[in-house]
C-alpha positions in Angstrom: -56.5 -39.5 -18.9 -58.7 -39.1 -21.9 -59.9 -42.3 -23.5 -58.8 -42.8 -27.0 -61.7 -43.6 -29.3 -61.0 -46.3 -31.9 -62.0 -45.6 -35.5 -64.2 -48.2 -37.0 -65.4 -48.5 -40.6 -66.7 -51.3 -42.9 -64.0 -52.9 -44.9 -63.6 -55.8 -47.4 -60.7 -58.1 -48.1 -57.9 -56.1 -49.7 -59.1 -52.8 -48.5 -56.5 -50.3 -47.2 -56.8 -49.3 -43.6 -53.8 -47.2 -42.5 -50.1 -46.6 -43.0 -49.5 -45.9 -39.3 -46.7 -48.0 -37.7 -49.1 -49.9 -35.5 -49.0 -53.4 -34.0 -50.9 -55.8 -36.3 -53.6 -57.9 -34.6 -56.5 -59.9 -36.1 -57.4 -60.1 -39.8 -54.8 -57.7 -41.2 -51.5 -57.9 -43.1 -48.8 -55.5 -44.0 -48.1 -54.9 -47.7 -45.1 -52.5 -47.8 -46.2 -49.8 -45.5 -49.9 -50.3 -46.0 -52.1 -52.3 -43.6 -54.6 -54.3 -45.5 -57.8 -56.1 -44.4 -58.0 -59.9 -45.0 -61.7 -60.3 -44.2 -65.1 -58.6 -44.2 -65.6 -56.6 -41.0 -65.0 -53.4 -39.1 -61.5 -51.9 -39.0 -60.4 -51.0 -35.5 -57.5 -48.5 -35.3 -56.4 -47.7 -31.7 -53.5 -45.9 -30.2 -51.0 -48.7 -30.6 -52.7 -51.4 -32.8 -54.9 -52.2 -35.7 -57.2 -55.1 -36.5 -60.4 -56.0 -38.3 -63.3 -57.4 -36.4 -64.8 -60.1 -38.5 -68.6 -59.8 -39.0 -68.8 -63.6 -39.4 -70.6 -64.8 -36.2 -70.6 -61.4 -34.6 -73.7 -60.5 -32.5 -75.7 -57.4 -33.4 -77.2 -56.0 -30.2 -81.0 -55.5 -29.9 -82.8 -53.8 -27.1 -84.0 -56.3 -24.4 -81.8 -59.1 -25.6 -80.3 -61.1 -22.7 -76.5 -61.5 -23.1 -73.5 -62.9 -21.3 -70.4 -60.6 -21.1 -66.9 -60.7 -19.7 -65.7 -57.5 -18.0 -62.7 -56.2 -20.0 -62.0 -52.9 -18.3 -63.2 -50.1 -16.1 -63.1 -46.5 -17.3 -64.6 -43.5 -15.4 -67.8 -44.7 -13.8 -68.5 -47.6 -16.3 -67.5 -51.1 -16.9 -66.8 -52.3 -20.5 -67.7 -56.0 -21.3 -66.9 -58.3 -24.3 -70.4 -59.3 -25.6 -69.2 -60.9 -28.9 -70.1 -57.7 -30.8 -68.4 -55.0 -32.9 -68.5 -52.9 -29.8 -68.1 -53.6 -26.1 -71.2 -53.4 -23.8 -71.1 -50.5 -21.4 -72.4 -51.0 -17.9 -72.9 -47.8 -16.0 -71.8 -47.6 -12.3 -75.2 -46.1 -11.5 -76.9 -49.3 -12.8 -75.2 -51.2 -9.9 -74.7 -48.6 -7.2 -77.9 -46.6 -7.7 -78.8 -43.4 -9.5 -76.8 -40.3 -8.6 -73.9 -42.4 -7.2 -70.3 -41.9 -8.2 -68.3 -44.9 -7.1 -64.5 -45.0 -7.0 -62.6 -47.4 -9.2 -61.7 -49.4 -6.1 -65.4 -49.7 -5.2 -66.3 -50.7 -8.7 -63.5 -53.4 -8.7 -65.0 -54.8 -5.5 -68.3 -55.3 -7.3 -67.1 -56.3 -10.8 -63.5 -56.7 -11.9 -61.7 -57.6 -15.1 -62.5 -61.2 -16.1 -65.8 -61.4 -14.2 -68.7 -62.8 -16.2 -72.2 -61.2 -16.1 -75.7 -61.9 -17.4 -77.1 -58.7 -18.6 -79.9 -57.1 -20.7 -79.3 -54.8 -23.7 -80.8 -51.5 -22.4 -80.1 -49.3 -25.4 -78.3 -49.7 -28.7 -78.1 -47.4 -31.7 -75.2 -49.2 -33.5 -73.1 -45.9 -33.5 -71.4 -46.5 -30.1 -71.1 -49.0 -27.3 -74.6 -50.4 -26.4 -75.7 -49.9 -22.8 -76.2 -53.0 -20.8 -78.0 -53.4 -17.5 -77.9 -56.0 -14.7 -80.5 -54.3 -12.6 -83.4 -56.7 -13.5 -84.2 -59.9 -11.7 -82.0 -62.9 -12.3 -79.3 -60.7 -13.9 -75.8 -59.9 -12.5 -72.5 -61.6 -11.9 -72.2 -65.3 -12.7 -70.0 -66.7 -10.0 -69.1 -70.1 -11.5 -69.3 -72.2 -14.6 -67.6 -73.0 -17.9 -67.9 -70.2 -20.5 -68.2 -71.4 -24.1 -69.1 -69.7 -27.4 -71.2 -70.7 -30.4 -72.4 -68.5 -33.4 -75.4 -66.4 -32.3 -77.4 -67.7 -35.2 -77.3 -71.2 -33.6 -78.7 -70.1 -30.2 -82.4 -70.7 -31.2 -81.4 -74.3 -32.2 -79.7 -74.8 -28.8 -82.8 -73.5 -26.9 -85.2 -75.5 -29.1 -88.9 -75.1 -29.5 -90.4 -73.8 -26.3 -87.1 -74.4 -24.6 -87.2 -78.2 -25.3 -83.6 -78.7 -26.3 -82.0 -76.8 -23.4 -84.4 -78.5 -20.9 -83.5 -81.9 -22.3 -79.8 -81.2 -21.8 -80.2 -79.8 -18.3 -82.5 -82.7 -17.2 -80.1 -85.4 -18.5 -76.9 -83.8 -17.0 -78.1 -82.0 -13.8 -76.3 -78.9 -15.3 -77.5 -75.4 -15.2 -77.1 -73.6 -18.6 -77.3 -69.9 -18.9 -77.7 -68.8 -22.5 -76.9 -65.4 -23.9 -78.5 -64.4 -27.2 -75.0 -63.2 -28.2 -73.6 -66.7 -28.5 -71.9 -66.9 -25.1 -73.1 -69.7 -22.8 -72.2 -70.6 -19.2 -72.5 -74.2 -18.1 -72.3 -75.1 -14.4 -72.6 -78.6 -12.9 -71.4 -80.2 -9.6 -70.7 -83.5 -11.4 -67.8 -83.6 -13.8 -69.5 -86.2 -16.0 -72.6 -84.1 -16.2 -70.6 -81.0 -17.1 -68.7 -82.9 -19.9 -71.9 -84.3 -21.3 -73.6 -80.9 -21.4 -70.6 -79.4 -23.1 -70.6 -82.3 -25.6 -74.3 -81.8 -26.4 -73.7 -78.1 -27.0 -70.8 -78.8 -29.3 -72.9 -81.3 -31.2 -75.6 -78.7 -31.7 -73.0 -76.2 -32.9 -71.6 -78.6 -35.4 -74.8 -80.2 -36.6 -77.4 -77.4 -36.3 -78.4 -77.9 -39.9 -79.6 -81.5 -39.4 -83.3 -82.2 -39.1 -82.8 -85.2 -36.7 -80.5 -83.3 -34.3 -82.8 -83.6 -31.3 -82.8 -87.4 -31.5 -79.0 -87.4 -31.9 -78.6 -85.3 -28.8 -80.9 -87.5 -26.8 -79.1 -90.6 -27.8 -75.7 -89.1 -26.9 -77.0 -88.0 -23.5 -78.3 -91.6 -22.7 -74.7 -92.9 -22.6 -72.8 -92.7 -19.3 -69.6 -91.5 -21.0 -69.0 -88.7 -23.6 
């Protein structure tokens, strides 16, 4: 079956997208027979639905960025993952099975199936199609456990801190392991429930108060308490 390519273009609030009788999804309204955008973003018209992908908080892929993605589908010899971008990340079967291999869909599902979370590197991106991602490098691949959360990509540097100071403080205080994607997706894993909750609370605080100059002290004080 041939894959239907979605049609994406830059739109503003009030811009006309289509008159096709499609299912309305995110950031669009129907005015008469006209589908209209309600936000700044990229229109996404597929075979049965229409939406606008808001550009607010969307990650723009850059080569060699480390990202976290969730497998959405398998098509041909590739996986497609949500990486919090305008386009899905495309992971080639050959990246996992080796060059020159042509795995079956069943074999691919055994390695990575819908809903699986991966830590990957942006291998190629030209902003005209799905960026290529890779899990072939050391420390990359499937993330087997943990809590997946999302913050705006612009706040990731604040979460990491200078020379990794903020993320190290959170991990040391909670015994949690935190995997950070530059695309705004984060996976937190911890064997202790209280440690997990404290780590999540610290990340939420950074998300909400990233603009404050004394944020580091606030996070440290919060982590000193036994509860959250």
